[in-house]
C-alpha positions as CSV (number, residue, x, y, z in Angstrom):
1,M,17.2,-12.2,-10.0
2,K,15.9,-10.1,-7.1
3,T,12.3,-10.4,-6.0
4,A,9.8,-7.6,-5.3
5,L,6.3,-8.2,-3.7
6,V,3.6,-5.6,-4.1
7,T,0.1,-6.3,-2.6
8,G,-2.8,-4.8,-4.5
9,G,-0.9,-4.4,-7.8
10,S,-3.8,-4.4,-10.3
11,K,-4.5,-0.6,-10.4
12,G,-3.5,2.8,-9.1
13,I,-0.3,3.1,-7.1
14,G,0.1,-0.6,-6.9
15,L,0.1,-1.1,-10.6
16,Q,2.6,1.7,-11.0
17,L,4.8,0.0,-8.4
18,V,4.6,-3.3,-10.3
19,L,5.6,-1.6,-13.6
20,R,8.5,0.3,-11.8
21,W,10.0,-3.0,-10.5
22,L,9.6,-4.7,-13.8
23,E,11.6,-1.9,-15.4
24,K,14.3,-2.4,-12.7
25,G,14.6,-6.1,-13.7
26,Y,13.0,-7.7,-10.7
27,Q,10.8,-10.7,-10.5
28,V,7.6,-9.1,-9.4
29,I,4.9,-10.9,-7.3
30,T,1.5,-9.3,-6.8
31,C,-2.1,-10.0,-6.0
32,S,-5.5,-8.5,-6.1
33,R,-9.1,-9.5,-5.2
34,D,-10.4,-9.5,-8.8
35,S,-8.3,-11.1,-11.6
36,R,-10.5,-9.4,-14.3
37,T,-9.0,-6.0,-13.5
38,W,-5.5,-7.6,-13.7
39,Q,-6.2,-9.4,-17.0
40,K,-7.4,-6.1,-18.5
41,E,-4.1,-4.5,-17.7
42,V,-2.1,-7.5,-19.1
43,R,-4.0,-7.2,-22.4
44,A,-3.0,-3.5,-22.5
45,N,0.6,-4.1,-21.5
46,S,2.1,-7.5,-22.4
47,D,5.1,-6.9,-20.1
48,L,2.8,-7.6,-17.2
49,S,2.6,-11.2,-18.3
50,R,6.0,-11.6,-16.6
51,V,4.5,-10.9,-13.2
52,D,3.6,-13.7,-10.8
53,Y,0.0,-12.7,-10.2
54,T,-2.5,-14.4,-7.8
55,E,-6.1,-13.6,-7.3
56,L,-6.3,-13.3,-3.5
57,D,-8.2,-11.8,-0.6
58,I,-5.4,-10.9,1.8
59,S,-7.9,-10.7,4.7
60,D,-8.5,-14.5,4.3
61,D,-5.9,-16.0,6.6
62,T,-6.0,-19.4,4.8
63,Q,-5.5,-17.9,1.4
64,L,-2.8,-15.6,2.6
65,I,-0.8,-18.4,4.3
66,A,-1.0,-20.6,1.2
67,W,0.2,-17.7,-1.0
68,F,3.3,-17.0,1.1
69,K,4.1,-20.7,1.2
70,T,4.0,-20.7,-2.6
71,I,6.2,-17.6,-2.7
72,E,8.8,-19.3,-0.4
73,E,8.8,-22.5,-2.5
74,R,9.2,-20.6,-5.8
75,Y,11.6,-17.8,-4.8
76,G,13.1,-18.6,-1.3
77,A,13.3,-15.0,-0.3
78,L,12.1,-11.4,-0.8
79,D,14.3,-8.4,-1.5
80,V,11.7,-5.7,-1.3
81,A,8.0,-5.6,-0.4
82,V,5.3,-2.9,-0.4
83,N,2.1,-3.4,1.5
84,N,-0.2,-1.4,-0.7
85,A,-3.5,-3.3,-0.9
86,S,-6.4,-1.2,0.3
87,P,-10.1,-1.8,-0.6
88,I,-12.8,0.8,-1.1
89,L,-13.8,2.1,2.3
90,S,-17.1,0.7,3.6
91,S,-17.1,2.4,7.1
92,N,-17.6,6.1,6.2
93,G,-19.9,8.1,8.4
94,D,-20.6,9.1,12.0
95,Y,-19.0,6.4,14.1
96,R,-22.0,6.0,16.3
97,H,-24.1,4.9,13.4
98,V,-21.7,2.9,11.2
99,E,-22.6,-0.8,11.1
100,L,-20.4,-3.1,13.2
101,R,-19.9,-5.3,10.1
102,A,-18.4,-2.3,8.2
103,L,-16.2,-1.3,11.1
104,K,-14.8,-4.8,11.4
105,E,-14.3,-5.1,7.7
106,T,-12.2,-1.9,7.7
107,L,-10.2,-3.1,10.7
108,D,-9.6,-6.5,9.1
109,L,-8.6,-5.2,5.6
110,D,-6.7,-2.1,6.5
111,F,-4.8,-3.3,9.5
112,W,-5.0,-7.0,10.4
113,A,-4.4,-8.2,6.8
114,Q,-1.4,-5.8,6.6
115,A,0.0,-7.1,9.9
116,M,-0.3,-10.6,8.6
117,C,1.5,-9.8,5.4
118,L,4.3,-8.2,7.4
119,K,4.7,-11.3,9.5
120,Y,5.2,-13.5,6.5
121,E,7.2,-11.0,4.5
122,L,9.7,-10.6,7.3
123,N,10.2,-14.3,7.5
124,L,11.3,-14.2,3.9
125,M,13.7,-11.3,4.3
126,S,17.4,-11.1,5.4
127,A,20.1,-8.5,5.5
128,G,19.8,-6.0,2.8
129,A,16.1,-6.4,2.3
130,S,13.7,-3.4,2.7
131,L,10.0,-3.0,3.2
132,V,7.5,-0.1,2.9
133,N,4.1,0.1,4.4
134,M,1.4,2.3,2.8
135,S,0.1,4.6,5.5
136,S,-1.8,7.8,4.8
137,V,-2.1,11.4,6.0
138,N,-5.1,10.0,7.8
139,G,-2.7,8.1,10.0
140,L,-1.1,11.3,11.1
141,R,-4.2,13.4,11.9
142,P,-7.8,12.9,13.1
143,T,-10.2,12.0,10.3
144,P,-13.8,12.5,11.3
145,N,-16.3,10.3,9.4
146,A,-13.6,7.8,8.6
147,S,-12.6,7.1,12.2
148,M,-11.9,3.4,11.9
149,Y,-9.9,3.8,8.7
150,S,-7.9,6.5,10.4
151,A,-7.4,4.2,13.4
152,T,-6.0,1.5,11.1
153,K,-3.5,3.9,9.6
154,H,-2.4,5.1,13.1
155,A,-1.9,1.4,13.9
156,I,0.2,0.9,10.8
157,E,2.3,3.8,11.8
158,G,2.9,2.3,15.3
159,L,3.6,-1.2,13.8
160,T,6.0,0.3,11.3
161,R,8.1,2.0,13.9
162,S,8.1,-1.0,16.3
163,L,9.0,-3.5,13.6
164,A,11.7,-1.2,12.3
165,L,13.5,-1.3,15.6
166,E,12.9,-5.0,16.0
167,N,14.4,-5.9,12.6
168,I,17.2,-3.4,12.0
169,S,19.7,-5.6,13.8
170,R,18.9,-8.2,11.1
171,G,19.8,-5.6,8.4
172,V,16.1,-5.3,7.3
173,R,14.9,-1.7,6.9
174,I,11.2,-0.9,7.4
175,N,9.6,2.5,6.6
176,A,6.3,3.9,5.5
177,V,4.9,6.3,3.0
178,A,1.8,8.5,3.8
179,P,0.2,9.8,0.6
180,G,-2.4,12.5,0.5
181,V,-5.0,12.7,-2.2
182,T,-3.7,10.8,-5.3
183,W,-5.7,10.7,-8.5
184,T,-6.5,7.0,-9.2
185,S,-9.5,5.1,-10.5
186,R,-11.1,5.3,-7.1
187,W,-11.5,9.1,-7.4
188,E,-12.7,8.7,-11.0
189,L,-15.6,6.6,-9.6
190,K,-16.6,9.4,-7.3
191,K,-17.0,11.8,-10.2
192,G,-20.4,10.2,-10.8
193,A,-21.8,11.6,-7.6
194,N,-19.9,14.9,-7.9
195,P,-18.5,15.9,-11.3
196,N,-16.5,18.7,-9.7
197,I,-14.9,16.5,-7.1
198,R,-11.4,17.0,-8.5
199,Q,-11.6,20.8,-8.4
200,D,-13.3,20.8,-5.0
201,V,-10.6,18.6,-3.4
202,E,-7.7,20.4,-5.1
203,K,-8.8,23.7,-3.4
204,E,-8.0,22.1,-0.1
205,V,-4.4,21.1,-1.1
206,P,-1.7,23.8,-0.6
207,L,-0.1,22.6,-3.9
208,K,-3.5,22.9,-5.6
209,R,-3.5,19.5,-7.2
210,F,-3.7,15.8,-6.7
211,A,-0.6,13.7,-6.6
212,Q,0.0,11.4,-9.5
213,P,0.6,7.7,-8.7
214,K,4.2,8.1,-10.1
215,E,5.0,10.7,-7.5
216,V,4.1,8.3,-4.7
217,V,6.0,5.5,-6.4
218,D,9.1,7.7,-6.6
219,A,9.0,8.2,-2.8
220,I,8.5,4.4,-2.2
221,E,11.4,3.6,-4.6
222,F,13.7,6.0,-2.7
223,L,12.9,4.5,0.7
224,L,13.6,1.0,-0.6
225,S,16.8,2.0,-2.3
226,P,20.4,2.1,-1.0
227,Q,20.1,6.0,-1.1
228,A,17.9,5.6,2.0
229,S,20.2,3.2,3.8
230,Y,20.3,5.3,7.0
231,I,16.5,5.9,7.1
232,V,14.7,3.5,9.6
233,G,11.2,3.6,10.9
234,H,10.3,6.9,9.1
235,T,7.1,7.9,7.4
236,L,7.7,10.0,4.3
237,V,4.7,12.2,3.7
238,V,3.7,12.8,0.1
239,D,0.7,15.1,0.2
240,G,1.3,18.4,-1.4
241,G,1.2,20.1,2.0
242,L,-2.2,18.8,2.9
243,S,-1.2,17.6,6.4
244,L,0.2,21.0,7.2
245,A,-3.1,22.8,6.4
246,G,-5.0,21.3,9.3
């Protein structure tokens, strides 16, 4: 049985990725920082009980190293991996005034933890394996008031391209997906402060709507599939035209 790893698989795009790879017959491995959210999803969908789930903070190097050691012992190798985990942003605001702690937290969670995952994933991959990093339209353009987050996504873009060239001779393909605004529970939470947030944001998107998680998953599945066998180091933008609108 082939193996698929998805970080941050308990909700949103990550959960849809987990479900997609279960449907494809893979042994799915995932993690999140709060097992309560995962257990709620398992109660709603018993198929998720087949997933190898671990409660894990990927920014904790000790936890992360132990997790990948367990994966290697249980499965030996990975066929596909998606670095999807991303916490709620804590470093919004004018960069001059954002607390150093919040800036460091964003750097650690949205870049360093991803870079560490890549290191261990690649050591479990061989010819025919494929990997996708979750970038963002904010990794392709300036993002005032979320500068450190934008910087981490620019860094993910650079790391994706460099590692793509470094690993293609091994037969391992690496690409990225850059979603725009995607309607998940994170946006639902924002409705408390602004009940009209969905309509307000959709006005800024040329396609006049949010993406659905399934649409981002479709793009990721394509990049991981043999249909994308000649695509290396590319970022597939899935944003309804948002990045074109300035």
